[in-house]
N, CA, C, O and the ligand as a Tripos MOL2 file, in Angstrom:
@<TRIPOS>MOLECULE
protein
  313   311    79     0     0
PROTEIN
NO_CHARGES

@<TRIPOS>ATOM
      1 N         107.9410  112.1600   91.9720 N.3       1 MET1
      2 CA        106.8410  111.4690   92.6500 C.3       1 MET1
      3 C         105.7740  111.0540   91.6330 C.2       1 MET1
      4 O         105.3860  111.8430   90.7720 O.2       1 MET1
      5 N         105.3220  109.8520   91.7390 N.am      2 THR2
      6 CA        104.2890  109.3750   90.8150 C.3       2 THR2
      7 C         103.0700  108.8630   91.5950 C.2       2 THR2
      8 O         103.1800  108.4030   92.7310 O.2       2 THR2
      9 N         101.9330  108.9580   90.9550 N.am      3 CYS3
     10 CA        100.7010  108.5060   91.5750 C.3       3 CYS3
     11 C         100.6740  106.9760   91.6130 C.2       3 CYS3
     12 O         101.0010  106.3040   90.6350 O.2       3 CYS3
     13 N         100.2800  106.4550   92.7580 N.am      4 SER4
     14 CA        100.2680  104.9950   92.9140 C.3       4 SER4
     15 C          99.0660  104.3720   92.2230 C.2       4 SER4
     16 O          99.0210  103.1620   92.0000 O.2       4 SER4
     17 N          98.0990  105.2070   91.8890 N.am      5 LYS5
     18 CA         96.8650  104.6960   91.2960 C.3       5 LYS5
     19 C          96.9440  104.6320   89.7750 C.2       5 LYS5
     20 O          96.6210  103.6150   89.1600 O.2       5 LYS5
     21 N          97.3880  105.7580   89.1750 N.am      6 CYS6
     22 CA         97.4060  105.8060   87.7170 C.3       6 CYS6
     23 C          98.8120  105.9570   87.1360 C.2       6 CYS6
     24 O          98.9970  105.8460   85.9240 O.2       6 CYS6
     25 N          99.8010  106.2090   87.9960 N.am      7 GLY7
     26 CA        101.1720  106.2910   87.5170 C.3       7 GLY7
     27 C         101.5540  107.6370   86.9360 C.2       7 GLY7
     28 O         102.6580  107.7910   86.4130 O.2       7 GLY7
     29 N         100.6700  108.6100   87.0170 N.am      8 SER8
     30 CA        100.9370  109.9370   86.4760 C.3       8 SER8
     31 C         101.9490  110.6910   87.3370 C.2       8 SER8
     32 O         101.9950  110.5180   88.5550 O.2       8 SER8
     33 N         102.7640  111.5340   86.6830 N.am      9 GLU9
     34 CA        103.7360  112.3280   87.4250 C.3       9 GLU9
     35 C         103.2080  113.7230   87.7030 C.2       9 GLU9
     36 O         103.9020  114.5580   88.2850 O.2       9 GLU9
     37 N         101.9960  113.9640   87.2910 N.am     10 ASN10
     38 CA        101.3530  115.2560   87.5140 C.3      10 ASN10
     39 C         100.7540  115.2940   88.9260 C.2      10 ASN10
     40 O          99.5380  115.2430   89.1110 O.2      10 ASN10
     41 N         101.6550  115.3850   89.9140 N.am     11 VAL11
     42 CA        101.2420  115.3190   91.3130 C.3      11 VAL11
     43 C         101.5720  116.6180   92.0250 C.2      11 VAL11
     44 O         102.6760  117.1510   91.9100 O.2      11 VAL11
     45 N         100.6040  117.1090   92.7530 N.am     12 LEU12
     46 CA        100.7790  118.3540   93.4910 C.3      12 LEU12
     47 C         100.8870  118.0430   94.9890 C.2      12 LEU12
     48 O         100.0510  117.3350   95.5500 O.2      12 LEU12
     49 N         101.9260  118.5820   95.6180 N.am     13 VAL13
     50 CA        102.0880  118.3660   97.0540 C.3      13 VAL13
     51 C         101.6500  119.6140   97.8040 C.2      13 VAL13
     52 O         102.1190  120.7190   97.5290 O.2      13 VAL13
     53 N         100.7520  119.4220   98.7460 N.am     14 GLN14
     54 CA        100.2290  120.5470   99.5090 C.3      14 GLN14
     55 C         100.3940  120.3270  101.0020 C.2      14 GLN14
     56 O         100.3720  119.1990  101.4930 O.2      14 GLN14
     57 N         100.5610  121.4440  101.7130 N.am     15 LEU15
     58 CA        100.5760  121.3840  103.1710 C.3      15 LEU15
     59 C          99.1640  121.6270  103.6700 C.2      15 LEU15
     60 O          98.5600  122.6620  103.3890 O.2      15 LEU15
     61 N          98.6470  120.6580  104.4130 N.am     16 VAL16
     62 CA         97.2810  120.7720  104.9220 C.3      16 VAL16
     63 C          97.3100  120.8850  106.4370 C.2      16 VAL16
     64 O          97.9840  120.1180  107.1250 O.2      16 VAL16
     65 N          96.5710  121.8490  106.9350 N.am     17 GLN17
     66 CA         96.4720  122.0260  108.3890 C.3      17 GLN17
     67 C          95.4210  121.0690  108.9330 C.2      17 GLN17
     68 O          94.2440  121.1490  108.5810 O.2      17 GLN17
     69 N          95.8700  120.1570  109.8020 N.am     18 ILE18
     70 CA         94.9060  119.1800  110.2990 C.3      18 ILE18
     71 C          94.3330  119.5670  111.6550 C.2      18 ILE18
     72 O          93.2310  119.1430  112.0040 O.2      18 ILE18
     73 N          95.0640  120.3610  112.4210 N.am     19 SER19
     74 CA         94.5090  120.7800  113.7010 C.3      19 SER19
     75 C          95.2340  121.9990  114.2460 C.2      19 SER19
     76 O          96.4290  122.1910  114.0210 O.2      19 SER19
     77 N          94.4860  122.8100  114.9620 N.am     20 ALA20
     78 CA         95.0660  123.9820  115.6160 C.3      20 ALA20
     79 C          94.6730  123.9310  117.0820 C.2      20 ALA20
     80 O          93.5000  124.0370  117.4390 O.2      20 ALA20
     81 N          95.6710  123.7690  117.9050 N.am     21 LYS21
     82 CA         95.3760  123.6470  119.3280 C.3      21 LYS21
     83 C          95.7120  124.9470  120.0460 C.2      21 LYS21
     84 O          96.8340  125.4510  119.9950 O.2      21 LYS21
     85 N          94.7000  125.4590  120.7110 N.am     22 SER22
     86 CA         94.9120  126.6600  121.5190 C.3      22 SER22
     87 C          94.9480  126.2630  122.9810 C.2      22 SER22
     88 O          94.0510  125.5830  123.4780 O.2      22 SER22
     89 N          95.9750  126.6890  123.6470 N.am     23 ARG23
     90 CA         95.9980  126.3690  125.0650 C.3      23 ARG23
     91 C          96.6020  127.5210  125.8440 C.2      23 ARG23
     92 O          97.5140  128.2140  125.3930 O.2      23 ARG23
     93 N          96.0530  127.6890  127.0280 N.am     24 THR24
     94 CA         96.5450  128.7410  127.8950 C.3      24 THR24
     95 C          97.5760  128.1410  128.8390 C.2      24 THR24
     96 O          97.3150  127.1790  129.5610 O.2      24 THR24
     97 N          98.7240  128.7310  128.8060 N.am     25 LYS25
     98 CA         99.8330  128.2070  129.5920 C.3      25 LYS25
     99 C          99.5300  128.2920  131.0830 C.2      25 LYS25
    100 O          99.0190  129.2940  131.5830 O.2      25 LYS25
    101 N          99.8560  127.2220  131.7640 N.am     26 GLY26
    102 CA         99.7260  127.2140  133.2210 C.3      26 GLY26
    103 C          98.3200  126.9400  133.7120 C.2      26 GLY26
    104 O          98.0710  126.9600  134.9180 O.2      26 GLY26
    105 N          97.3970  126.6840  132.8000 N.am     27 LYS27
    106 CA         96.0280  126.4470  133.2280 C.3      27 LYS27
    107 C          95.7950  124.9740  133.5360 C.2      27 LYS27
    108 O          96.2900  124.0820  132.8470 O.2      27 LYS27
    109 N          95.0430  124.7600  134.5700 N.am     28 GLY28
    110 CA         94.7430  123.3940  134.9610 C.3      28 GLY28
    111 C          93.9350  123.4270  136.2320 C.2      28 GLY28
    112 O          93.6430  124.4960  136.7690 O.2      28 GLY28
    113 N          93.5770  122.2610  136.7100 N.am     29 CYS29
    114 CA         92.7720  122.1700  137.9180 C.3      29 CYS29
    115 C          93.4990  122.7840  139.1190 C.2      29 CYS29
    116 O          92.9370  123.5820  139.8700 O.2      29 CYS29
    117 N          94.7560  122.3900  139.2740 N.am     30 LEU30
    118 CA         95.5360  122.8770  140.4100 C.3      30 LEU30
    119 C          95.7810  124.3720  140.3020 C.2      30 LEU30
    120 O          95.7570  125.0970  141.2970 O.2      30 LEU30
    121 N          96.0130  124.8130  139.0880 N.am     31 TYR31
    122 CA         96.2710  126.2290  138.8570 C.3      31 TYR31
    123 C          95.0440  127.0640  139.2270 C.2      31 TYR31
    124 O          95.1530  128.0990  139.8840 O.2      31 TYR31
    125 N          93.8780  126.5890  138.7910 N.am     32 THR32
    126 CA         92.6360  127.3070  139.0790 C.3      32 THR32
    127 C          92.3650  127.3370  140.5770 C.2      32 THR32
    128 O          91.9730  128.3650  141.1310 O.2      32 THR32
    129 N          92.5800  126.1890  141.2280 N.am     33 LEU33
    130 CA         92.3680  126.1140  142.6750 C.3      33 LEU33
    131 C          93.3330  127.0470  143.4090 C.2      33 LEU33
    132 O          92.9350  127.7920  144.3040 O.2      33 LEU33
    133 N          94.5940  126.9920  143.0160 N.am     34 GLY34
    134 CA         95.6170  127.8210  143.6420 C.3      34 GLY34
    135 C          95.3550  129.2930  143.4300 C.2      34 GLY34
    136 O          95.5990  130.1260  144.3030 O.2      34 GLY34
    137 N          94.8480  129.5910  142.2390 N.am     35 ARG35
    138 CA         94.5700  130.9760  141.8990 C.3      35 ARG35
    139 C          93.4390  131.5290  142.7690 C.2      35 ARG35
    140 O          93.5180  132.6400  143.2930 O.2      35 ARG35
    141 N          92.3760  130.7130  142.9070 N.am     36 TRP36
    142 CA         91.2500  131.1440  143.7340 C.3      36 TRP36
    143 C          91.6660  131.2950  145.1860 C.2      36 TRP36
    144 O          91.2170  132.2020  145.8870 O.2      36 TRP36
    145 N          92.5350  130.3890  145.6260 N.am     37 PHE37
    146 CA         93.0460  130.4400  146.9900 C.3      37 PHE37
    147 C          93.7900  131.7530  147.2060 C.2      37 PHE37
    148 O          93.6150  132.4120  148.2300 O.2      37 PHE37
    149 N          94.6060  132.1210  146.2550 N.am     38 LEU38
    150 CA         95.3820  133.3590  146.3460 C.3      38 LEU38
    151 C          94.4780  134.5910  146.2680 C.2      38 LEU38
    152 O          94.7210  135.6040  146.9220 O.2      38 LEU38
    153 N          93.4380  134.4750  145.4550 N.am     39 ILE39
    154 CA         92.5010  135.5950  145.3240 C.3      39 ILE39
    155 C          91.8250  135.8580  146.6650 C.2      39 ILE39
    156 O          91.6810  137.0010  147.0990 O.2      39 ILE39
    157 N          91.4100  134.7500  147.3160 N.am     40 VAL40
    158 CA         90.7480  134.8740  148.6160 C.3      40 VAL40
    159 C          91.7310  135.4140  149.6600 C.2      40 VAL40
    160 O          91.3890  136.2870  150.4560 O.2      40 VAL40
    161 N          92.9550  134.8810  149.6420 N.am     41 CYS41
    162 CA         93.9750  135.2830  150.6200 C.3      41 CYS41
    163 C          94.3510  136.7430  150.4980 C.2      41 CYS41
    164 O          94.5740  137.4200  151.5010 O.2      41 CYS41
    165 N          94.4230  137.2330  149.2610 N.am     42 THR42
    166 CA         94.8620  138.6150  149.0490 C.3      42 THR42
    167 C          93.6800  139.5680  148.9320 C.2      42 THR42
    168 O          93.8430  140.7490  148.6260 O.2      42 THR42
    169 N          92.4780  139.0290  149.1810 N.am     43 GLY43
    170 CA         91.2940  139.8840  149.1420 C.3      43 GLY43
    171 C          91.0060  140.4130  147.7460 C.2      43 GLY43
    172 O          90.5300  141.5370  147.5880 O.2      43 GLY43
    173 N          91.2980  139.5950  146.7270 N.am     44 GLY44
    174 CA         90.9910  139.9950  145.3580 C.3      44 GLY44
    175 C          92.1380  140.6750  144.6390 C.2      44 GLY44
    176 O          92.0560  140.9560  143.4430 O.2      44 GLY44
    177 N          93.2060  140.9380  145.3730 N.am     45 LEU45
    178 CA         94.3570  141.6090  144.7520 C.3      45 LEU45
    179 C          95.0170  140.7430  143.6880 C.2      45 LEU45
    180 O          95.5430  141.2340  142.6890 O.2      45 LEU45
    181 N          94.9720  139.4510  143.9330 N.am     46 TRP46
    182 CA         95.6250  138.5250  143.0120 C.3      46 TRP46
    183 C          95.0190  138.5610  141.5990 C.2      46 TRP46
    184 O          95.6790  138.2300  140.6140 O.2      46 TRP46
    185 N          93.7680  138.9650  141.5310 N.am     47 LEU47
    186 CA         93.1090  139.0700  140.2220 C.3      47 LEU47
    187 C          93.8730  140.0030  139.2990 C.2      47 LEU47
    188 O          93.9220  139.8030  138.0860 O.2      47 LEU47
    189 N          94.4700  141.0320  139.9020 N.am     48 LEU48
    190 CA         95.2230  142.0140  139.1230 C.3      48 LEU48
    191 C          96.5300  141.4200  138.6040 C.2      48 LEU48
    192 O          96.9780  141.7190  137.4970 O.2      48 LEU48
    193 N          97.1320  140.5620  139.4470 N.am     49 PHE49
    194 CA         98.4040  139.9620  139.0450 C.3      49 PHE49
    195 C          98.1970  138.7510  138.1450 C.2      49 PHE49
    196 O          98.9200  138.5380  137.1710 O.2      49 PHE49
    197 N          97.1840  137.9670  138.5060 N.am     50 GLY50
    198 CA         96.9300  136.7280  137.7930 C.3      50 GLY50
    199 C          96.6450  136.9370  136.3170 C.2      50 GLY50
    200 O          97.0160  136.1110  135.4830 O.2      50 GLY50
    201 N          95.9960  138.0250  135.9990 N.am     51 LYS51
    202 CA         95.6250  138.2780  134.6130 C.3      51 LYS51
    203 C          96.8360  138.4250  133.7000 C.2      51 LYS51
    204 O          96.8170  138.0210  132.5380 O.2      51 LYS51
    205 N          97.8820  139.0100  134.2540 N.am     52 LYS52
    206 CA         99.0610  139.2780  133.4370 C.3      52 LYS52
    207 C          99.8300  138.0120  133.0680 C.2      52 LYS52
    208 O         100.5800  137.9730  132.0930 O.2      52 LYS52
    209 N          99.6170  136.9800  133.8800 N.am     53 LYS53
    210 CA        100.4490  135.7920  133.6880 C.3      53 LYS53
    211 C          99.9240  134.8050  132.6580 C.2      53 LYS53
    212 O         100.6590  133.9260  132.2070 O.2      53 LYS53
    213 N          98.6680  134.9420  132.2860 N.am     54 THR54
    214 CA         98.1120  133.9790  131.3380 C.3      54 THR54
    215 C          98.5990  134.2780  129.9230 C.2      54 THR54
    216 O          98.6120  135.4230  129.4730 O.2      54 THR54
    217 N          98.9900  133.2290  129.2530 N.am     55 LYS55
    218 CA         99.5300  133.3630  127.9120 C.3      55 LYS55
    219 C          98.9470  132.2570  127.0500 C.2      55 LYS55
    220 O          99.0510  131.0750  127.3770 O.2      55 LYS55
    221 N          98.3450  132.6490  125.9690 N.am     56 THR56
    222 CA         97.7430  131.6460  125.1080 C.3      56 THR56
    223 C          98.6440  131.3590  123.9090 C.2      56 THR56
    224 O          99.0670  132.2610  123.1860 O.2      56 THR56
    225 N          98.9120  130.0950  123.7330 N.am     57 THR57
    226 CA         99.7250  129.6880  122.5900 C.3      57 THR57
    227 C          98.9140  128.7900  121.6710 C.2      57 THR57
    228 O          98.1510  127.9360  122.1220 O.2      57 THR57
    229 N          99.0890  128.9960  120.4090 N.am     58 THR58
    230 CA         98.3690  128.1810  119.4400 C.3      58 THR58
    231 C          99.3620  127.3100  118.6740 C.2      58 THR58
    232 O         100.3540  127.7900  118.1270 O.2      58 THR58
    233 N          99.0650  126.0480  118.6570 N.am     59 LYS59
    234 CA         99.9450  125.0910  117.9900 C.3      59 LYS59
    235 C          99.2550  124.5710  116.7390 C.2      59 LYS59
    236 O          98.1150  124.1100  116.7880 O.2      59 LYS59
    237 N          99.9530  124.6520  115.6330 N.am     60 PHE60
    238 CA         99.3900  124.1560  114.3860 C.3      60 PHE60
    239 C         100.0560  122.8450  113.9910 C.2      60 PHE60
    240 O         101.2670  122.6650  114.1140 O.2      60 PHE60
    241 N          99.2290  121.9580  113.5240 N.am     61 LYS61
    242 CA         99.7510  120.6760  113.0760 C.3      61 LYS61
    243 C          99.5030  120.5730  111.5780 C.2      61 LYS61
    244 O          98.3690  120.6810  111.1120 O.2      61 LYS61
    245 N         100.5620  120.3650  110.8500 N.am     62 ASN62
    246 CA        100.4250  120.2540  109.4030 C.3      62 ASN62
    247 C         100.8590  118.8850  108.9100 C.2      62 ASN62
    248 O         101.6590  118.1910  109.5370 O.2      62 ASN62
    249 N         100.3070  118.5290  107.7790 N.am     63 LYS63
    250 CA        100.7670  117.3070  107.1300 C.3      63 LYS63
    251 C         100.8390  117.5520  105.6400 C.2      63 LYS63
    252 O         100.1370  118.3960  105.0850 O.2      63 LYS63
    253 N         101.7100  116.7860  105.0140 N.am     64 LYS64
    254 CA        101.8920  116.9220  103.5760 C.3      64 LYS64
    255 C         100.9840  115.9390  102.8640 C.2      64 LYS64
    256 O         100.9700  114.7460  103.1680 O.2      64 LYS64
    257 N         100.2400  116.4500  101.9280 N.am     65 VAL65
    258 CA         99.3320  115.6000  101.1740 C.3      65 VAL65
    259 C          99.6240  115.7580   99.6800 C.2      65 VAL65
    260 O          99.7050  116.8700   99.1600 O.2      65 VAL65
    261 N          99.7760  114.6370   99.0190 N.am     66 ALA66
    262 CA        100.0040  114.6620   97.5830 C.3      66 ALA66
    263 C          98.6810  114.4060   96.8660 C.2      66 ALA66
    264 O          97.9330  113.4870   97.2000 O.2      66 ALA66
    265 N          98.4210  115.2480   95.8710 N.am     67 ILE67
    266 CA         97.1710  115.1000   95.1230 C.3      67 ILE67
    267 C          97.5010  114.9160   93.6480 C.2      67 ILE67
    268 O          98.1660  115.7480   93.0310 O.2      67 ILE67
    269 N          97.0310  113.8330   93.1140 N.am     68 CYS68
    270 CA         97.2530  113.5600   91.6970 C.3      68 CYS68
    271 C          96.3040  114.4380   90.8740 C.2      68 CYS68
    272 O          95.0940  114.4560   91.1000 O.2      68 CYS68
    273 N          96.8890  115.1660   89.9110 N.am     69 GLN69
    274 CA         96.0800  116.0640   89.0990 C.3      69 GLN69
    275 C          95.3460  115.3270   87.9780 C.2      69 GLN69
    276 O          94.4530  115.8790   87.3360 O.2      69 GLN69
    277 N          95.7290  114.1060   87.7620 N.am     70 SER70
    278 CA         95.1070  113.3400   86.6820 C.3      70 SER70
    279 C          93.8680  112.5810   87.1360 C.2      70 SER70
    280 O          92.8360  112.5970   86.4650 O.2      70 SER70
    281 N          93.9810  111.9110   88.2890 N.am     71 CYS71
    282 CA         92.8440  111.0940   88.7170 C.3      71 CYS71
    283 C          92.2590  111.5470   90.0610 C.2      71 CYS71
    284 O          91.2140  111.0490   90.4790 O.2      71 CYS71
    285 N          92.9160  112.4730   90.7260 N.am     72 GLY72
    286 CA         92.3770  112.9910   91.9820 C.3      72 GLY72
    287 C          92.7370  112.1700   93.1960 C.2      72 GLY72
    288 O          92.2120  112.4020   94.2850 O.2      72 GLY72
    289 N          93.6150  111.2260   93.0220 N.am     73 ASN73
    290 CA         94.0290  110.3820   94.1380 C.3      73 ASN73
    291 C          94.8140  111.2000   95.1770 C.2      73 ASN73
    292 O          95.6520  112.0310   94.8260 O.2      73 ASN73
    293 N          94.5300  110.9510   96.4370 N.am     74 GLN74
    294 CA         95.1910  111.6840   97.5220 C.3      74 GLN74
    295 C          95.8960  110.7280   98.4550 C.2      74 GLN74
    296 O          95.3600  109.6730   98.7930 O.2      74 GLN74
    297 N          97.1090  111.0950   98.8790 N.am     75 TRP75
    298 CA         97.7990  110.2710   99.8770 C.3      75 TRP75
    299 C          98.7590  111.1180  100.7000 C.2      75 TRP75
    300 O          99.1800  112.2010  100.2940 O.2      75 TRP75
    301 N          99.0840  110.5910  101.8520 N.am     76 ASP76
    302 CA         99.9580  111.3280  102.7670 C.3      76 ASP76
    303 C         101.4250  111.1920  102.3560 C.2      76 ASP76
    304 O         101.8630  110.1490  101.8700 O.2      76 ASP76
    305 N         102.1560  112.2660  102.5640 N.am     77 VAL77
    306 CA        103.5860  112.2650  102.2830 C.3      77 VAL77
    307 C         104.3400  112.4530  103.5900 C.2      77 VAL77
    308 O         104.0150  113.3520  104.3660 O.2      77 VAL77
    309 N         105.3240  111.6330  103.8390 N.am     78 TYR78
    310 CA        106.0800  111.7430  105.0780 C.3      78 TYR78
    311 C         107.4970  112.2210  104.8120 C.2      78 TYR78
    312 O         108.2830  112.3730  105.7470 O.2      78 TYR78
    313 ZN         96.6080  109.4380   89.6930 Zn       79 ZN79
@<TRIPOS>BOND
     1     1     2 1
     2     2     3 1
     3     3     4 2
     4     3     5 am
     5     5     6 1
     6     6     7 1
     7     7     8 2
     8     7     9 am
     9     9    10 1
    10    10    11 1
    11    11    12 2
    12    11    13 am
    13    13    14 1
    14    14    15 1
    15    15    16 2
    16    15    17 am
    17    17    18 1
    18    18    19 1
    19    19    20 2
    20    19    21 am
    21    21    22 1
    22    22    23 1
    23    23    24 2
    24    23    25 am
    25    25    26 1
    26    26    27 1
    27    27    28 2
    28    27    29 am
    29    29    30 1
    30    30    31 1
    31    31    32 2
    32    31    33 am
    33    33    34 1
    34    34    35 1
    35    35    36 2
    36    35    37 am
    37    37    38 1
    38    38    39 1
    39    39    40 2
    40    39    41 am
    41    41    42 1
    42    42    43 1
    43    43    44 2
    44    43    45 am
    45    45    46 1
    46    46    47 1
    47    47    48 2
    48    47    49 am
    49    49    50 1
    50    50    51 1
    51    51    52 2
    52    51    53 am
    53    53    54 1
    54    54    55 1
    55    55    56 2
    56    55    57 am
    57    57    58 1
    58    58    59 1
    59    59    60 2
    60    59    61 am
    61    61    62 1
    62    62    63 1
    63    63    64 2
    64    63    65 am
    65    65    66 1
    66    66    67 1
    67    67    68 2
    68    67    69 am
    69    69    70 1
    70    70    71 1
    71    71    72 2
    72    71    73 am
    73    73    74 1
    74    74    75 1
    75    75    76 2
    76    75    77 am
    77    77    78 1
    78    78    79 1
    79    79    80 2
    80    79    81 am
    81    81    82 1
    82    82    83 1
    83    83    84 2
    84    83    85 am
    85    85    86 1
    86    86    87 1
    87    87    88 2
    88    87    89 am
    89    89    90 1
    90    90    91 1
    91    91    92 2
    92    91    93 am
    93    93    94 1
    94    94    95 1
    95    95    96 2
    96    95    97 am
    97    97    98 1
    98    98    99 1
    99    99   100 2
   100    99   101 am
   101   101   102 1
   102   102   103 1
   103   103   104 2
   104   103   105 am
   105   105   106 1
   106   106   107 1
   107   107   108 2
   108   107   109 am
   109   109   110 1
   110   110   111 1
   111   111   112 2
   112   111   113 am
   113   113   114 1
   114   114   115 1
   115   115   116 2
   116   115   117 am
   117   117   118 1
   118   118   119 1
   119   119   120 2
   120   119   121 am
   121   121   122 1
   122   122   123 1
   123   123   124 2
   124   123   125 am
   125   125   126 1
   126   126   127 1
   127   127   128 2
   128   127   129 am
   129   129   130 1
   130   130   131 1
   131   131   132 2
   132   131   133 am
   133   133   134 1
   134   134   135 1
   135   135   136 2
   136   135   137 am
   137   137   138 1
   138   138   139 1
   139   139   140 2
   140   139   141 am
   141   141   142 1
   142   142   143 1
   143   143   144 2
   144   143   145 am
   145   145   146 1
   146   146   147 1
   147   147   148 2
   148   147   149 am
   149   149   150 1
   150   150   151 1
   151   151   152 2
   152   151   153 am
   153   153   154 1
   154   154   155 1
   155   155   156 2
   156   155   157 am
   157   157   158 1
   158   158   159 1
   159   159   160 2
   160   159   161 am
   161   161   162 1
   162   162   163 1
   163   163   164 2
   164   163   165 am
   165   165   166 1
   166   166   167 1
   167   167   168 2
   168   167   169 am
   169   169   170 1
   170   170   171 1
   171   171   172 2
   172   171   173 am
   173   173   174 1
   174   174   175 1
   175   175   176 2
   176   175   177 am
   177   177   178 1
   178   178   179 1
   179   179   180 2
   180   179   181 am
   181   181   182 1
   182   182   183 1
   183   183   184 2
   184   183   185 am
   185   185   186 1
   186   186   187 1
   187   187   188 2
   188   187   189 am
   189   189   190 1
   190   190   191 1
   191   191   192 2
   192   191   193 am
   193   193   194 1
   194   194   195 1
   195   195   196 2
   196   195   197 am
   197   197   198 1
   198   198   199 1
   199   199   200 2
   200   199   201 am
   201   201   202 1
   202   202   203 1
   203   203   204 2
   204   203   205 am
   205   205   206 1
   206   206   207 1
   207   207   208 2
   208   207   209 am
   209   209   210 1
   210   210   211 1
   211   211   212 2
   212   211   213 am
   213   213   214 1
   214   214   215 1
   215   215   216 2
   216   215   217 am
   217   217   218 1
   218   218   219 1
   219   219   220 2
   220   219   221 am
   221   221   222 1
   222   222   223 1
   223   223   224 2
   224   223   225 am
   225   225   226 1
   226   226   227 1
   227   227   228 2
   228   227   229 am
   229   229   230 1
   230   230   231 1
   231   231   232 2
   232   231   233 am
   233   233   234 1
   234   234   235 1
   235   235   236 2
   236   235   237 am
   237   237   238 1
   238   238   239 1
   239   239   240 2
   240   239   241 am
   241   241   242 1
   242   242   243 1
   243   243   244 2
   244   243   245 am
   245   245   246 1
   246   246   247 1
   247   247   248 2
   248   247   249 am
   249   249   250 1
   250   250   251 1
   251   251   252 2
   252   251   253 am
   253   253   254 1
   254   254   255 1
   255   255   256 2
   256   255   257 am
   257   257   258 1
   258   258   259 1
   259   259   260 2
   260   259   261 am
   261   261   262 1
   262   262   263 1
   263   263   264 2
   264   263   265 am
   265   265   266 1
   266   266   267 1
   267   267   268 2
   268   267   269 am
   269   269   270 1
   270   270   271 1
   271   271   272 2
   272   271   273 am
   273   273   274 1
   274   274   275 1
   275   275   276 2
   276   275   277 am
   277   277   278 1
   278   278   279 1
   279   279   280 2
   280   279   281 am
   281   281   282 1
   282   282   283 1
   283   283   284 2
   284   283   285 am
   285   285   286 1
   286   286   287 1
   287   287   288 2
   288   287   289 am
   289   289   290 1
   290   290   291 1
   291   291   292 2
   292   291   293 am
   293   293   294 1
   294   294   295 1
   295   295   296 2
   296   295   297 am
   297   297   298 1
   298   298   299 1
   299   299   300 2
   300   299   301 am
   301   301   302 1
   302   302   303 1
   303   303   304 2
   304   303   305 am
   305   305   306 1
   306   306   307 1
   307   307   308 2
   308   307   309 am
   309   309   310 1
   310   310   311 1
   311   311   312 2
@<TRIPOS>SUBSTRUCTURE
     1 MET1         2 RESIDUE 1 A MET
     2 THR2         6 RESIDUE 1 A THR
     3 CYS3        10 RESIDUE 1 A CYS
     4 SER4        14 RESIDUE 1 A SER
     5 LYS5        18 RESIDUE 1 A LYS
     6 CYS6        22 RESIDUE 1 A CYS
     7 GLY7        26 RESIDUE 1 A GLY
     8 SER8        30 RESIDUE 1 A SER
     9 GLU9        34 RESIDUE 1 A GLU
    10 ASN10       38 RESIDUE 1 A ASN
    11 VAL11       42 RESIDUE 1 A VAL
    12 LEU12       46 RESIDUE 1 A LEU
    13 VAL13       50 RESIDUE 1 A VAL
    14 GLN14       54 RESIDUE 1 A GLN
    15 LEU15       58 RESIDUE 1 A LEU
    16 VAL16       62 RESIDUE 1 A VAL
    17 GLN17       66 RESIDUE 1 A GLN
    18 ILE18       70 RESIDUE 1 A ILE
    19 SER19       74 RESIDUE 1 A SER
    20 ALA20       78 RESIDUE 1 A ALA
    21 LYS21       82 RESIDUE 1 A LYS
    22 SER22       86 RESIDUE 1 A SER
    23 ARG23       90 RESIDUE 1 A ARG
    24 THR24       94 RESIDUE 1 A THR
    25 LYS25       98 RESIDUE 1 A LYS
    26 GLY26      102 RESIDUE 1 A GLY
    27 LYS27      106 RESIDUE 1 A LYS
    28 GLY28      110 RESIDUE 1 A GLY
    29 CYS29      114 RESIDUE 1 A CYS
    30 LEU30      118 RESIDUE 1 A LEU
    31 TYR31      122 RESIDUE 1 A TYR
    32 THR32      126 RESIDUE 1 A THR
    33 LEU33      130 RESIDUE 1 A LEU
    34 GLY34      134 RESIDUE 1 A GLY
    35 ARG35      138 RESIDUE 1 A ARG
    36 TRP36      142 RESIDUE 1 A TRP
    37 PHE37      146 RESIDUE 1 A PHE
    38 LEU38      150 RESIDUE 1 A LEU
    39 ILE39      154 RESIDUE 1 A ILE
    40 VAL40      158 RESIDUE 1 A VAL
    41 CYS41      162 RESIDUE 1 A CYS
    42 THR42      166 RESIDUE 1 A THR
    43 GLY43      170 RESIDUE 1 A GLY
    44 GLY44      174 RESIDUE 1 A GLY
    45 LEU45      178 RESIDUE 1 A LEU
    46 TRP46      182 RESIDUE 1 A TRP
    47 LEU47      186 RESIDUE 1 A LEU
    48 LEU48      190 RESIDUE 1 A LEU
    49 PHE49      194 RESIDUE 1 A PHE
    50 GLY50      198 RESIDUE 1 A GLY
    51 LYS51      202 RESIDUE 1 A LYS
    52 LYS52      206 RESIDUE 1 A LYS
    53 LYS53      210 RESIDUE 1 A LYS
    54 THR54      214 RESIDUE 1 A THR
    55 LYS55      218 RESIDUE 1 A LYS
    56 THR56      222 RESIDUE 1 A THR
    57 THR57      226 RESIDUE 1 A THR
    58 THR58      230 RESIDUE 1 A THR
    59 LYS59      234 RESIDUE 1 A LYS
    60 PHE60      238 RESIDUE 1 A PHE
    61 LYS61      242 RESIDUE 1 A LYS
    62 ASN62      246 RESIDUE 1 A ASN
    63 LYS63      250 RESIDUE 1 A LYS
    64 LYS64      254 RESIDUE 1 A LYS
    65 VAL65      258 RESIDUE 1 A VAL
    66 ALA66      262 RESIDUE 1 A ALA
    67 ILE67      266 RESIDUE 1 A ILE
    68 CYS68      270 RESIDUE 1 A CYS
    69 GLN69      274 RESIDUE 1 A GLN
    70 SER70      278 RESIDUE 1 A SER
    71 CYS71      282 RESIDUE 1 A CYS
    72 GLY72      286 RESIDUE 1 A GLY
    73 ASN73      290 RESIDUE 1 A ASN
    74 GLN74      294 RESIDUE 1 A GLN
    75 TRP75      298 RESIDUE 1 A TRP
    76 ASP76      302 RESIDUE 1 A ASP
    77 VAL77      306 RESIDUE 1 A VAL
    78 TYR78      310 RESIDUE 1 A TYR
    79 ZN79       313 GROUP 0 **** ****
């Protein structure tokens, strides 16, 4: 790999984290409404069950970035 700016082969490829998305599975408007409905129907019992079902997953998005060690030029690698 060579730098497009200066032509140097002294290029370092790094993995850069561009975003980390945390989301709770099954959460949404309908889920919240349904959950409250169940809580009311079961007289609060559902709170005990509902807690166990929530699961948070984190998704990381990475991209490869090449950095020229000679001139500092940066570009994306696919
Ligand atoms: Zn360069």
